[in-house]
Backbone as JSON, one array per atom type, in Angstrom:
{
  "sequence": "XXXXXXXXXXXXXXXXXXXXXXXXXXXXXXXXXXXXXXXXXXXXXXXXXXXXXXXXXXXXXXXXXXXXXXXXXXXXXXXXXXXXXXXXXXXXXXXXXXXXXXXXXXXXXXXXXXXXXXXXXXXXXXXXXXXXXXXXXXXXXXXXXXXXXXXXXXXXXXXXXXXXXXXXXXXXXXXXXXXXXXXXXXXXXXXXXXXXXXXXXXXXXXXXXXXXXXXXXXXXXXXXXXXXXXXXXXXXXXXXXXXXXXXXXXXXXXXXXXXXXXXXXXXXXXXXXXXXXXXXXXXXXXXXXXXXXXXXXXXXXXXXXX",
  "N": [[96.37, -19.85, -120.79], [93.49, -20.38, -121.19], [91.82, -23.69, -120.28], [89.46, -25.48, -121.89], [86.49, -26.93, -120.51], [85.61, -30.5, -119.9], [82.64, -30.42, -120.28], [82.11, -28.32, -122.14], [83.69, -29.31, -124.53], [81.93, -31.59, -125.23], [79.67, -30.93, -126.92], [81.04, -30.06, -129.34], [82.33, -31.94, -130.92], [79.95, -33.35, -131.4], [79.21, -32.66, -133.93], [80.76, -33.76, -135.42], [81.56, -36.03, -135.03], [79.11, -37.6, -136.24], [78.67, -37.49, -138.51], [81.48, -38.47, -139.53], [81.03, -40.88, -138.99], [78.95, -42.27, -140.52], [80.0, -42.16, -142.84], [82.14, -43.76, -142.68], [80.28, -45.74, -142.23], [79.28, -45.86, -144.97], [81.23, -46.96, -146.29], [82.18, -49.32, -145.64], [79.58, -50.12, -146.48], [79.51, -50.04, -149.22], [81.68, -51.36, -149.72], [80.94, -54.05, -149.14], [78.43, -54.41, -150.92], [80.34, -54.35, -153.06], [81.9, -57.02, -152.54], [79.14, -58.84, -152.56], [78.12, -58.72, -155.43], [80.36, -59.79, -156.64], [79.93, -62.32, -155.31], [77.39, -62.75, -156.72], [77.58, -63.02, -159.63], [79.48, -65.66, -159.51], [77.37, -67.05, -158.87], [75.29, -66.45, -160.74], [76.29, -67.82, -163.05], [76.32, -70.16, -162.43], [74.2, -71.03, -162.11], [73.19, -70.71, -165.09], [73.13, -68.46, -166.6], [74.86, -66.71, -168.98], [78.48, -65.16, -169.47], [77.82, -62.6, -171.31], [74.73, -62.1, -170.35], [75.0, -61.55, -167.75], [76.07, -59.26, -168.12], [74.67, -57.26, -169.08], [72.62, -57.14, -167.29], [74.64, -55.59, -165.47], [74.58, -53.01, -166.7], [72.69, -52.12, -168.1], [70.04, -51.41, -166.35], [71.05, -49.34, -164.77], [72.32, -47.66, -167.22], [69.57, -46.94, -168.03], [68.84, -45.94, -166.04], [70.49, -43.51, -165.52], [70.43, -42.16, -167.85], [68.84, -39.97, -168.56], [70.24, -38.11, -166.88], [72.56, -37.84, -168.14], [72.0, -36.92, -170.92], [70.29, -34.5, -170.24], [73.22, -33.02, -168.94], [74.38, -32.86, -171.53], [74.68, -34.5, -174.35], [76.55, -33.6, -176.45], [79.06, -33.5, -175.95], [79.47, -35.35, -173.89], [78.92, -34.54, -171.34], [81.11, -33.27, -170.76], [83.03, -34.71, -170.71], [83.87, -35.7, -173.26], [83.57, -37.8, -176.37], [85.83, -39.37, -177.37], [87.2, -39.6, -175.17], [85.56, -40.97, -173.45], [84.81, -43.27, -174.74], [86.97, -44.74, -174.47], [87.51, -45.29, -171.46], [85.08, -46.71, -171.11], [85.66, -49.04, -172.76], [87.73, -49.53, -171.01], [86.84, -49.53, -168.21], [84.39, -50.67, -168.61], [82.15, -52.25, -170.24], [83.28, -54.0, -171.34], [85.85, -54.78, -169.71], [84.26, -55.76, -167.72], [82.82, -58.12, -169.12], [84.96, -59.62, -169.66], [86.14, -60.57, -166.96], [83.6, -61.35, -165.76], [84.04, -63.73, -167.21], [86.24, -65.05, -166.86], [85.17, -66.37, -164.42], [84.22, -68.86, -164.91], [86.47, -70.62, -164.81], [88.14, -70.45, -162.75], [87.45, -70.7, -158.78], [85.68, -68.93, -156.42], [87.24, -67.67, -154.4], [89.57, -67.07, -156.29], [89.32, -64.79, -158.01], [88.14, -62.6, -156.47], [90.35, -62.34, -155.14], [92.4, -61.88, -156.82], [91.99, -59.7, -158.86], [91.4, -57.5, -157.41], [93.64, -57.35, -156.51], [95.74, -57.12, -158.72], [94.89, -54.57, -159.42], [95.58, -52.47, -157.6], [98.34, -53.26, -157.35], [98.52, -52.05, -160.25], [98.1, -49.8, -160.27], [99.39, -48.41, -158.12], [102.32, -48.48, -159.51], [101.49, -47.47, -162.34], [100.97, -44.55, -160.71], [103.09, -43.91, -160.08], [104.95, -43.71, -162.62], [104.0, -42.75, -164.1], [101.76, -40.94, -163.14], [103.95, -39.58, -161.98], [103.98, -39.69, -158.63], [105.14, -39.83, -155.82], [106.03, -43.1, -154.11], [105.6, -43.98, -151.43], [108.31, -45.86, -149.38], [106.76, -48.0, -147.68], [104.27, -48.66, -149.35], [105.59, -49.68, -151.79], [107.11, -51.91, -150.5], [104.42, -52.97, -149.59], [103.21, -53.67, -152.31], [105.13, -55.86, -152.74], [104.14, -57.26, -150.66], [102.23, -57.72, -151.57], [102.58, -58.84, -154.72], [103.23, -61.49, -153.79], [101.63, -63.08, -152.02], [99.63, -63.39, -154.35], [101.2, -64.73, -156.09], [100.86, -67.2, -154.01], [98.13, -68.35, -154.37], [98.19, -67.99, -156.96], [99.77, -70.5, -157.49], [98.17, -72.58, -156.22], [96.5, -72.98, -159.05], [98.21, -73.54, -160.99], [98.79, -76.24, -159.31], [96.91, -77.65, -158.77], [94.4, -77.47, -160.15], [94.99, -76.49, -162.65], [95.76, -75.94, -166.6], [93.27, -74.58, -166.96], [93.02, -72.95, -164.97], [94.89, -71.55, -164.14], [94.77, -69.93, -167.1], [92.06, -68.5, -165.94], [92.88, -67.28, -163.76], [95.26, -65.72, -164.81], [93.16, -63.87, -166.87], [91.75, -62.09, -164.23], [94.03, -60.8, -163.42], [94.53, -59.59, -165.74], [92.17, -57.66, -166.25], [92.09, -56.45, -163.83], [94.46, -55.14, -163.8], [93.61, -53.16, -166.29], [91.68, -51.99, -164.88], [93.17, -50.52, -162.89], [94.13, -48.56, -164.93], [92.26, -47.65, -165.81], [91.36, -46.02, -163.52], [93.52, -44.38, -163.35], [93.74, -43.17, -165.31], [91.43, -41.27, -165.28], [92.12, -39.79, -162.69], [94.29, -38.23, -164.52], [92.84, -37.09, -166.42], [90.79, -35.69, -165.01], [88.33, -36.54, -164.34], [85.3, -37.19, -162.72], [84.67, -39.8, -160.76], [81.81, -40.82, -160.4], [80.67, -39.48, -162.79], [81.92, -40.74, -164.8], [81.2, -43.53, -164.7], [78.55, -42.81, -164.68], [78.23, -42.19, -167.86], [79.14, -44.36, -168.95], [77.72, -46.11, -168.35], [75.24, -45.35, -170.02], [76.49, -45.6, -172.23], [76.57, -48.14, -172.93], [73.91, -49.1, -173.35], [73.97, -49.29, -175.89], [74.82, -51.7, -176.54], [72.63, -53.2, -176.23], [70.86, -53.74, -178.58], [72.45, -55.68, -180.01], [72.65, -57.97, -178.2], [70.01, -58.57, -177.66], [69.84, -59.72, -180.64], [71.31, -61.54, -180.76], [69.26, -63.71, -179.36], [69.81, -63.15, -176.27], [67.67, -62.11, -174.48], [65.83, -64.15, -174.64], [67.03, -66.03, -173.71], [67.66, -65.59, -170.99], [64.97, -65.21, -170.24], [64.25, -67.36, -169.66], [65.4, -68.55, -167.26], [63.41, -67.84, -165.72], [62.19, -65.15, -163.42], [62.96, -64.53, -160.66], [65.56, -65.16, -160.58], [66.47, -63.41, -162.33], [65.98, -61.2, -160.99], [67.36, -61.23, -159.01], [69.88, -60.86, -160.2], [69.42, -58.65, -161.61], [68.88, -56.97, -159.25], [71.94, -56.95, -157.53], [74.01, -56.72, -159.34], [72.78, -54.88, -161.24], [72.38, -52.38, -159.24], [73.22, -52.51, -156.65], [76.22, -53.61, -156.93], [76.86, -51.73, -158.97], [76.04, -48.55, -159.17], [75.13, -48.14, -156.63], [77.11, -48.81, -155.39], [79.37, -47.39, -155.99], [78.26, -44.46, -155.5], [77.88, -44.77, -152.39], [80.76, -44.82, -151.95], [81.95, -42.74, -152.95], [80.45, -41.08, -151.32], [81.88, -41.58, -149.06], [84.5, -41.1, -149.31], [84.35, -38.2, -149.34], [83.32, -37.73, -147.16], [85.1, -38.97, -144.89], [87.25, -38.81, -146.26], [89.74, -39.53, -148.7], [92.52, -41.16, -147.88], [91.63, -42.36, -145.4], [89.16, -43.52, -146.53], [90.32, -45.4, -148.62], [90.95, -47.69, -147.41], [88.31, -49.33, -147.59], [88.1, -51.09, -150.14], [90.1, -52.45, -149.78], [89.21, -54.79, -147.97], [87.55, -56.17, -149.61], [88.22, -58.34, -150.94], [88.37, -60.1, -148.46], [85.59, -60.18, -147.63], [83.85, -60.99, -149.96], [84.82, -63.73, -149.74], [84.07, -64.55, -147.77], [81.46, -63.84, -147.67], [81.0, -65.8, -149.67], [81.32, -68.47, -148.55], [79.39, -68.44, -146.67], [77.1, -68.02, -148.08], [77.25, -69.74, -150.56], [78.44, -72.0, -149.99], [81.03, -71.97, -151.03], [84.05, -72.79, -149.39], [87.15, -71.35, -147.93], [90.06, -72.78, -149.71], [93.1, -73.75, -148.1], [95.22, -72.81, -149.49], [94.68, -70.69, -150.63], [93.12, -69.2, -148.52], [95.66, -68.46, -146.86], [96.97, -67.07, -149.24], [95.37, -65.03, -149.3], [95.15, -63.85, -146.79], [98.08, -62.99, -146.89], [97.63, -61.26, -148.74], [96.0, -58.98, -147.74], [97.43, -58.51, -146.07], [99.68, -57.6, -147.29], [97.9, -55.01, -148.53], [97.51, -53.45, -146.2], [99.83, -52.64, -145.57], [100.02, -51.08, -148.08], [98.91, -48.9, -147.95], [99.32, -47.19, -146.08], [100.61, -44.3, -145.36], [103.6, -43.55, -145.28]],
  "CA": [[95.64, -20.08, -121.56], [92.4, -21.45, -119.95], [91.43, -24.85, -120.81], [87.68, -25.97, -122.24], [85.63, -27.83, -119.64], [85.13, -31.63, -121.07], [81.4, -30.13, -120.74], [82.38, -27.81, -123.3], [84.03, -30.34, -125.53], [81.41, -32.57, -126.1], [79.0, -30.61, -127.87], [81.4, -29.34, -130.16], [82.39, -33.19, -131.16], [78.98, -34.08, -131.94], [78.81, -32.62, -135.57], [82.16, -33.64, -136.39], [81.39, -37.5, -135.06], [78.26, -38.43, -136.76], [79.26, -37.54, -140.27], [82.61, -39.5, -139.84], [80.5, -42.77, -138.26], [78.33, -42.17, -141.26], [81.69, -41.91, -143.71], [82.86, -45.48, -142.48], [79.27, -46.9, -142.5], [78.99, -45.56, -146.49], [82.53, -47.53, -146.99], [81.81, -50.42, -145.44], [78.41, -50.76, -147.76], [79.75, -50.0, -150.63], [82.93, -53.11, -149.88], [79.94, -55.34, -149.18], [77.95, -54.58, -152.04], [81.31, -54.84, -154.31], [81.57, -58.19, -152.31], [77.96, -59.13, -153.2], [78.73, -58.33, -156.68], [81.03, -61.19, -157.04], [79.17, -63.65, -155.4], [75.94, -63.27, -157.46], [78.68, -63.13, -160.19], [79.46, -66.78, -159.28], [75.63, -67.94, -158.51], [74.05, -66.47, -161.87], [77.09, -68.71, -163.65], [76.27, -71.54, -161.82], [72.65, -70.9, -162.84], [72.79, -70.78, -165.94], [73.32, -67.3, -166.92], [76.61, -66.92, -169.63], [79.23, -63.42, -169.23], [76.82, -61.2, -171.66], [73.48, -62.37, -169.56], [75.85, -60.9, -166.49], [76.58, -57.61, -168.48], [72.84, -56.88, -169.52], [72.17, -56.73, -165.69], [75.14, -54.82, -164.56], [74.8, -51.91, -167.39], [70.76, -51.58, -168.44], [69.36, -50.96, -165.32], [71.92, -48.17, -164.79], [72.12, -46.59, -167.99], [68.24, -46.61, -168.23], [68.55, -44.51, -164.56], [71.25, -42.75, -165.77], [69.9, -41.67, -169.33], [68.02, -38.58, -168.47], [71.24, -37.13, -166.63], [73.76, -37.58, -169.64], [70.95, -36.02, -172.15], [71.02, -33.3, -169.35], [74.69, -32.56, -169.05], [74.83, -32.51, -173.09], [74.93, -35.45, -175.29], [77.23, -33.84, -177.63], [80.34, -33.99, -175.3], [78.93, -36.54, -172.64], [78.63, -33.69, -170.03], [82.45, -32.51, -170.73], [84.28, -35.7, -171.09], [84.01, -36.14, -174.46], [83.47, -38.9, -176.98], [87.06, -39.91, -177.34], [87.51, -40.27, -173.76], [84.19, -41.79, -173.25], [84.67, -44.64, -175.41], [88.37, -45.49, -173.53], [87.04, -45.27, -170.46], [84.15, -47.8, -171.68], [86.8, -50.32, -172.55], [88.94, -49.87, -169.31], [86.28, -49.73, -166.88], [82.94, -50.93, -168.67], [81.55, -53.59, -170.26], [85.12, -55.21, -171.76], [86.38, -55.3, -168.48], [83.41, -56.5, -166.68], [82.75, -59.29, -169.61], [86.31, -60.55, -169.38], [85.95, -60.29, -165.55], [82.62, -62.61, -165.7], [84.2, -65.12, -167.94], [87.35, -65.93, -165.49], [85.21, -67.01, -163.05], [84.26, -70.32, -165.52], [87.54, -70.85, -164.7], [88.29, -70.48, -161.23], [87.19, -70.55, -157.52], [85.44, -67.36, -156.33], [88.78, -66.99, -154.23], [90.62, -66.96, -156.67], [88.68, -63.69, -158.82], [88.07, -61.43, -156.18], [91.33, -61.44, -154.92], [93.12, -61.25, -157.75], [91.27, -58.21, -159.75], [91.28, -55.88, -156.77], [95.11, -57.08, -156.35], [96.02, -56.69, -159.84], [94.23, -53.05, -159.52], [96.22, -52.16, -156.37], [99.43, -53.39, -158.16], [98.86, -51.33, -161.35], [97.86, -48.33, -159.79], [101.19, -47.99, -157.79], [103.26, -48.91, -160.99], [101.07, -46.24, -162.63], [101.07, -43.57, -160.38], [104.85, -44.16, -160.22], [105.48, -43.78, -163.85], [102.72, -41.97, -165.32], [101.79, -39.28, -162.81], [104.9, -38.8, -161.24], [103.53, -38.98, -157.71], [106.47, -40.81, -155.07], [105.29, -43.94, -153.98], [106.16, -44.19, -149.84], [108.68, -47.23, -149.2], [105.59, -48.82, -146.83], [103.73, -48.88, -150.61], [106.35, -50.95, -152.01], [107.1, -53.13, -149.45], [103.0, -53.57, -149.75], [103.57, -54.39, -153.6], [105.87, -56.87, -152.88], [103.8, -58.5, -149.95], [100.62, -58.24, -152.54], [102.76, -60.42, -155.22], [103.84, -62.85, -152.82], [100.12, -63.15, -151.74], [99.22, -63.67, -155.85], [102.15, -66.32, -156.35], [100.23, -68.26, -153.19], [97.28, -68.65, -155.08], [98.66, -69.03, -158.49], [100.44, -72.18, -157.4], [96.86, -73.54, -156.62], [96.14, -72.84, -160.12], [99.04, -74.31, -161.62], [99.18, -77.46, -158.87], [95.05, -78.32, -158.54], [92.98, -76.81, -160.54], [95.43, -76.58, -164.62], [95.89, -74.76, -167.62], [92.14, -73.36, -167.07], [93.28, -72.03, -163.69], [96.0, -70.34, -165.25], [93.96, -68.93, -167.97], [91.0, -68.08, -165.62], [93.82, -66.37, -162.96], [95.13, -64.51, -166.36], [91.74, -63.02, -167.05], [91.43, -61.22, -163.42], [95.17, -59.86, -163.76], [94.23, -58.6, -166.9], [90.88, -56.97, -165.37], [92.56, -55.54, -162.62], [95.32, -53.87, -164.51], [92.36, -52.56, -167.09], [91.11, -51.19, -163.88], [94.52, -49.48, -162.69], [94.67, -47.86, -166.29], [90.85, -46.52, -165.68], [91.69, -45.24, -162.54], [95.11, -43.56, -163.31], [92.98, -41.72, -166.65], [89.98, -40.85, -164.13], [92.97, -38.76, -161.77], [95.15, -37.18, -165.17], [91.68, -36.19, -167.0], [90.11, -35.09, -163.76], [86.75, -36.77, -164.5], [85.07, -37.57, -161.46], [84.19, -41.32, -161.16], [80.1, -40.89, -161.12], [80.1, -39.1, -164.14], [82.3, -41.9, -165.92], [79.96, -44.11, -164.1], [76.76, -42.93, -165.45], [78.2, -42.12, -169.11], [79.57, -45.7, -169.73], [76.3, -46.87, -168.57], [74.34, -44.91, -170.59], [76.85, -45.72, -174.14], [76.61, -49.72, -173.06], [73.2, -49.38, -173.78], [74.27, -49.29, -177.21], [74.73, -53.28, -177.31], [71.48, -53.79, -176.57], [70.21, -54.43, -180.26], [73.09, -57.18, -180.39], [72.48, -58.56, -177.26], [68.7, -58.75, -178.67], [69.75, -60.05, -182.12], [71.84, -62.88, -180.41], [69.34, -64.29, -178.57], [69.97, -63.05, -175.2], [66.67, -61.96, -173.77], [64.83, -65.58, -174.4], [67.81, -66.91, -172.94], [67.48, -65.05, -169.43], [63.85, -65.49, -169.74], [63.7, -68.85, -169.48], [65.97, -68.53, -166.04], [63.09, -67.36, -164.13], [62.14, -63.82, -162.8], [63.7, -64.62, -159.22], [67.3, -65.43, -161.12], [66.68, -62.49, -163.17], [65.74, -60.37, -160.16], [68.71, -61.36, -157.98], [71.03, -60.32, -160.89], [69.74, -57.36, -161.35], [69.45, -55.75, -157.99], [73.22, -57.16, -157.33], [74.8, -56.31, -160.58], [72.64, -53.31, -161.45], [72.49, -51.79, -158.24], [74.24, -52.85, -155.72], [77.66, -53.18, -157.19], [76.81, -50.83, -159.47], [75.59, -46.94, -158.82], [75.1, -47.85, -155.27], [78.54, -48.87, -154.26], [79.77, -46.11, -155.95], [77.45, -43.51, -154.65], [78.63, -44.75, -151.23], [82.3, -44.95, -151.56], [82.41, -41.29, -153.18], [80.17, -39.97, -150.31], [82.58, -41.68, -147.93], [85.38, -40.11, -149.68], [83.99, -36.9, -149.31], [83.07, -37.32, -145.53], [85.89, -39.17, -144.21], [88.86, -38.4, -147.14], [90.57, -40.63, -149.53], [93.7, -41.96, -147.5], [90.54, -43.62, -144.75], [88.1, -44.44, -147.41], [90.55, -46.22, -149.63], [90.76, -48.83, -146.62], [87.87, -50.25, -147.41], [87.79, -51.67, -151.21], [90.8, -53.85, -149.61], [88.56, -55.31, -147.16], [86.71, -56.57, -150.5], [88.37, -60.26, -151.19], [87.72, -61.41, -147.45], [84.22, -60.18, -147.68], [83.81, -62.13, -151.1], [85.34, -65.14, -149.31], [83.08, -65.15, -146.37], [79.77, -64.27, -148.34], [80.56, -66.82, -151.16], [81.39, -69.51, -147.89], [78.32, -68.59, -146.34], [75.79, -68.13, -149.18], [77.29, -70.32, -152.07], [78.61, -72.73, -149.71], [82.48, -72.2, -151.12], [85.13, -73.09, -148.27], [88.35, -71.26, -149.08], [91.08, -73.82, -149.28], [94.05, -73.57, -147.25], [96.3, -71.33, -150.17], [93.63, -69.67, -150.95], [93.32, -68.5, -147.08], [96.75, -68.27, -147.24], [97.04, -66.01, -150.06], [94.53, -64.09, -148.46], [95.95, -63.25, -145.67], [99.14, -62.2, -147.38], [97.4, -59.88, -150.04], [95.38, -58.23, -146.89], [98.93, -57.25, -145.02], [100.42, -55.88, -148.38], [96.98, -54.06, -148.32], [97.79, -52.64, -145.38], [100.91, -51.53, -146.14], [100.21, -49.97, -149.37], [97.4, -47.88, -147.47], [100.3, -46.39, -145.55], [101.24, -43.15, -145.87], [104.62, -43.62, -145.06]],
  "C": [[95.07, -21.02, -120.67], [91.97, -22.55, -120.68], [90.2, -25.13, -120.76], [87.41, -27.04, -121.01], [85.7, -29.34, -120.41], [83.79, -30.93, -121.34], [81.56, -29.0, -121.9], [82.62, -27.93, -124.22], [83.5, -31.14, -126.27], [80.09, -31.99, -127.34], [79.51, -30.19, -129.26], [82.03, -30.59, -130.86], [81.1, -33.38, -131.75], [78.95, -33.56, -133.34], [79.63, -33.33, -135.99], [82.15, -35.68, -136.34], [80.66, -38.12, -135.97], [78.61, -38.31, -137.87], [80.25, -38.35, -140.35], [82.15, -41.2, -139.46], [79.68, -42.98, -139.67], [79.09, -42.42, -142.59], [81.79, -43.36, -144.22], [81.41, -46.19, -142.27], [79.26, -46.8, -144.33], [79.6, -46.86, -147.0], [82.43, -48.15, -146.48], [80.34, -50.88, -146.01], [78.8, -50.92, -148.67], [80.82, -50.99, -150.68], [82.19, -54.09, -150.14], [79.41, -55.51, -150.34], [79.04, -55.04, -153.27], [81.12, -56.39, -153.98], [80.55, -59.32, -152.93], [78.18, -59.6, -154.92], [79.4, -59.78, -157.19], [80.67, -62.01, -156.76], [78.0, -64.02, -155.82], [76.69, -63.66, -158.51], [78.73, -65.01, -160.34], [78.33, -67.99, -158.91], [75.21, -67.49, -159.79], [75.0, -67.46, -163.07], [76.5, -69.91, -163.63], [74.72, -71.88, -162.24], [72.22, -70.91, -164.5], [72.57, -69.53, -166.97], [74.67, -67.56, -167.43], [77.01, -64.98, -169.53], [77.96, -62.43, -169.85], [75.1, -61.33, -171.41], [74.12, -60.93, -168.17], [75.79, -59.36, -166.61], [75.43, -56.82, -168.91], [72.68, -56.41, -168.25], [73.02, -55.83, -165.26], [75.09, -53.24, -165.38], [73.45, -51.25, -168.01], [70.02, -51.19, -167.99], [69.87, -49.39, -165.02], [72.05, -47.22, -165.88], [70.55, -46.4, -168.52], [68.08, -45.2, -166.85], [69.49, -43.39, -164.63], [71.03, -41.9, -167.27], [69.95, -39.57, -169.11], [69.56, -37.2, -168.11], [72.52, -37.01, -167.21], [73.19, -36.81, -170.64], [70.79, -34.47, -171.21], [72.33, -32.58, -169.32], [75.5, -32.34, -170.43], [75.25, -33.89, -173.44], [76.31, -35.53, -176.27], [78.48, -33.87, -177.19], [80.2, -34.66, -173.93], [79.61, -35.3, -171.65], [80.66, -33.45, -169.65], [83.52, -33.39, -170.88], [84.69, -36.65, -172.25], [83.98, -37.28, -175.45], [84.48, -39.73, -176.64], [87.27, -40.92, -175.64], [86.48, -41.41, -173.0], [84.59, -43.03, -173.18], [86.01, -45.41, -174.58], [87.98, -45.98, -172.34], [85.87, -46.85, -170.38], [85.13, -48.92, -171.86], [87.03, -50.79, -171.27], [87.8, -50.29, -168.22], [84.66, -49.97, -167.06], [82.68, -52.36, -169.08], [82.76, -54.65, -170.61], [85.68, -55.84, -171.0], [85.22, -56.4, -167.74], [83.37, -58.1, -167.59], [83.82, -60.17, -169.24], [86.47, -61.16, -167.83], [84.92, -61.73, -165.39], [83.31, -63.92, -166.37], [85.5, -65.96, -167.11], [86.97, -66.78, -164.51], [84.23, -68.15, -163.44], [85.27, -70.8, -165.2], [88.23, -71.51, -163.48], [87.62, -70.65, -160.24], [86.8, -69.19, -157.76], [86.6, -66.63, -155.24], [89.81, -66.37, -154.77], [90.25, -65.03, -157.35], [88.6, -62.47, -157.99], [89.02, -61.49, -155.11], [92.49, -60.82, -155.83], [93.3, -60.09, -158.39], [92.03, -57.61, -158.78], [92.84, -56.07, -156.56], [96.24, -56.4, -157.02], [96.09, -54.9, -159.83], [95.15, -51.92, -158.82], [97.79, -51.93, -157.02], [100.01, -52.45, -159.44], [98.73, -50.25, -161.06], [98.71, -47.62, -159.22], [101.84, -47.62, -158.97], [102.68, -47.7, -161.59], [100.99, -44.8, -162.06], [102.65, -42.9, -159.93], [105.38, -43.25, -161.21], [104.97, -42.86, -164.37], [102.35, -40.91, -164.73], [102.45, -38.69, -161.72], [104.9, -39.03, -159.93], [105.13, -40.12, -156.9], [105.65, -41.55, -154.11], [106.56, -44.25, -152.65], [107.04, -45.63, -149.75], [107.58, -47.98, -148.51], [104.66, -49.34, -148.19], [104.5, -50.19, -151.68], [106.51, -52.13, -151.7], [105.64, -53.91, -149.42], [102.8, -54.84, -151.26], [103.8, -55.53, -153.37], [105.0, -58.32, -152.39], [102.57, -59.07, -151.02], [101.57, -59.37, -153.6], [103.11, -61.53, -154.93], [102.54, -63.77, -152.71], [99.69, -64.2, -153.33], [99.68, -65.18, -155.49], [101.7, -66.95, -155.31], [99.11, -68.62, -153.85], [97.43, -68.78, -156.48], [99.25, -70.37, -158.25], [99.22, -72.85, -157.58], [96.37, -73.74, -157.74], [97.0, -74.15, -161.03], [99.28, -76.12, -160.86], [97.96, -78.48, -159.04], [94.44, -78.12, -159.6], [94.36, -77.16, -163.01], [95.05, -75.48, -165.36], [94.66, -73.7, -167.71], [92.47, -72.43, -166.26], [93.86, -71.37, -163.75], [94.97, -69.13, -165.91], [92.8, -68.11, -166.89], [92.18, -66.43, -164.31], [94.3, -64.95, -163.9], [94.24, -63.26, -166.44], [91.82, -61.99, -165.94], [92.92, -60.53, -163.09], [95.16, -59.13, -164.68], [93.03, -57.54, -166.72], [91.76, -55.66, -164.31], [93.58, -54.6, -163.38], [94.79, -53.09, -165.84], [91.91, -51.41, -165.77], [91.97, -50.11, -163.33], [94.08, -48.4, -163.51], [93.52, -47.04, -166.05], [91.08, -45.33, -164.8], [92.66, -44.09, -162.91], [94.42, -42.33, -164.31], [91.85, -40.69, -166.38], [91.16, -39.7, -164.14], [93.38, -38.08, -163.17], [93.84, -36.46, -166.04], [90.78, -35.74, -165.92], [88.59, -35.06, -164.06], [86.55, -37.66, -163.28], [83.92, -39.53, -161.54], [82.25, -41.61, -161.08], [80.52, -40.38, -162.25], [80.82, -40.23, -164.94], [81.28, -42.83, -165.98], [78.82, -43.9, -165.08], [77.11, -42.67, -167.04], [78.32, -43.3, -169.69], [78.6, -46.65, -169.26], [75.64, -46.5, -169.53], [74.86, -45.58, -172.19], [76.75, -47.51, -173.83], [74.84, -49.98, -173.69], [72.6, -49.87, -175.59], [74.49, -50.72, -177.62], [73.92, -53.85, -177.18], [70.68, -54.4, -177.52], [71.59, -55.88, -180.46], [72.85, -58.42, -179.35], [71.27, -59.42, -177.9], [69.37, -60.1, -179.7], [70.73, -61.3, -181.66], [71.03, -63.76, -179.25], [68.92, -64.39, -176.79], [68.45, -62.76, -174.12], [65.84, -62.62, -173.9], [65.42, -66.06, -173.7], [67.62, -66.55, -171.38], [66.18, -65.57, -169.44], [63.42, -66.76, -169.32], [64.38, -69.45, -168.03], [64.9, -68.19, -165.3], [63.03, -65.74, -163.99], [62.95, -63.3, -161.42], [64.86, -64.49, -159.39], [67.23, -63.89, -161.46], [66.85, -61.29, -162.33], [66.77, -60.32, -159.62], [69.75, -60.39, -158.67], [70.8, -58.81, -161.14], [69.82, -55.93, -160.5], [71.04, -56.18, -157.1], [74.05, -56.88, -158.2], [74.32, -55.11, -161.01], [72.57, -52.14, -160.89], [73.13, -51.95, -157.51], [75.75, -52.81, -155.82], [77.96, -52.27, -158.44], [77.04, -49.24, -159.15], [75.72, -47.36, -157.31], [76.42, -48.08, -154.35], [79.32, -47.72, -154.66], [79.3, -44.78, -155.89], [77.89, -43.5, -153.12], [79.85, -44.43, -150.85], [82.54, -43.49, -152.04], [81.94, -41.12, -151.79], [81.4, -40.52, -148.8], [84.09, -40.81, -148.2], [85.58, -38.9, -149.29], [83.53, -36.54, -148.26], [84.29, -37.74, -144.66], [87.74, -38.99, -144.74], [89.16, -39.87, -147.89], [91.52, -41.6, -148.75], [92.38, -42.93, -146.55], [89.54, -44.23, -145.62], [88.67, -45.51, -148.12], [90.81, -47.83, -148.98], [89.69, -49.75, -147.09], [87.85, -50.88, -149.1], [88.99, -52.99, -150.83], [90.28, -54.88, -148.85], [87.8, -56.66, -148.47], [86.88, -58.25, -150.74], [88.26, -60.82, -149.88], [86.51, -61.46, -147.54], [83.78, -61.01, -148.41], [83.69, -63.55, -150.62], [84.48, -66.04, -148.63], [81.75, -64.97, -147.08], [79.6, -65.27, -149.07], [80.68, -68.26, -149.91], [80.08, -69.42, -147.5], [77.11, -68.27, -146.7], [75.78, -68.98, -149.99], [77.74, -71.72, -151.22], [80.06, -73.61, -150.3], [83.04, -72.33, -150.16], [86.09, -72.17, -148.83], [89.54, -72.29, -149.18], [92.39, -72.97, -148.36], [95.28, -72.46, -148.09], [95.3, -70.59, -150.48], [93.28, -68.62, -149.61], [95.02, -67.83, -147.27], [96.87, -66.88, -147.8], [96.45, -64.76, -149.96], [94.87, -62.98, -147.82], [97.43, -62.43, -146.18], [98.83, -60.82, -147.99], [96.71, -59.12, -148.61], [96.48, -57.2, -146.43], [99.23, -56.58, -146.32], [98.94, -54.69, -148.66], [97.49, -52.96, -147.41], [98.78, -51.73, -145.19], [100.8, -50.37, -147.58], [98.94, -48.84, -149.26], [98.01, -46.67, -146.93], [100.61, -45.4, -145.9], [102.84, -43.02, -145.78], [105.79, -45.12, -145.32]]
}
């Protein structure tokens, strides 16, 4: 068999290299946007926003943007998802989960929530994949799960020893939201609902909470904080950490595959702690750094295929 020359190989590789590079860039962008969402949450709570205020920014803008898409797909069955399933997904991956997550940052530092929530989601996802979806879990993923548990124990030790009961409560809230998101992701796979479809429907259904928010004086409260702070939260929560990150991650999966794209969410804890240090002046403590390194190693093992 004749071997192709190097000159003939180069043109054939270029069409594949560019989409792969774009897929990597989109995955990295999604991880960065998610990290900035965590940092913006911490900043917003410091600036006087309440968890419901952040929730409003998270869903109202994307809800208004996605409303025409949902109406076009069919409001009767919400584009094929169905009202029953949509309401379940709304609780597990929508405003209820987000409200609990925002509340957690009232009790613990940025480094806790940004590590515990995605770690708990990974652990819950592995467990549900094995028990509910009947997927085979490779030994490396089991080892990764055990390492992640060790990292969470290190971070939990800081709450018990240095923060106290409030710290333990905050950590448990992030464990809860991580597990909720794991169930959310498992149901998406079981029901064969795309992440983008779920996000559009959840955002639109969340608009129904606006009258309650207005009745409780929410709009007057956020107006008093000034347009600059509100614009920041609208950008970070309503655009970057919401639909923008979801779109970029979905494009990354389509371009480079699920296995390679799954690496990017695992970088969110490190990016969040780094961004929090640079933007908010919150350096990680020694225990937080040790827990983060342990969890990242666990993520690496959990992403392996064998």
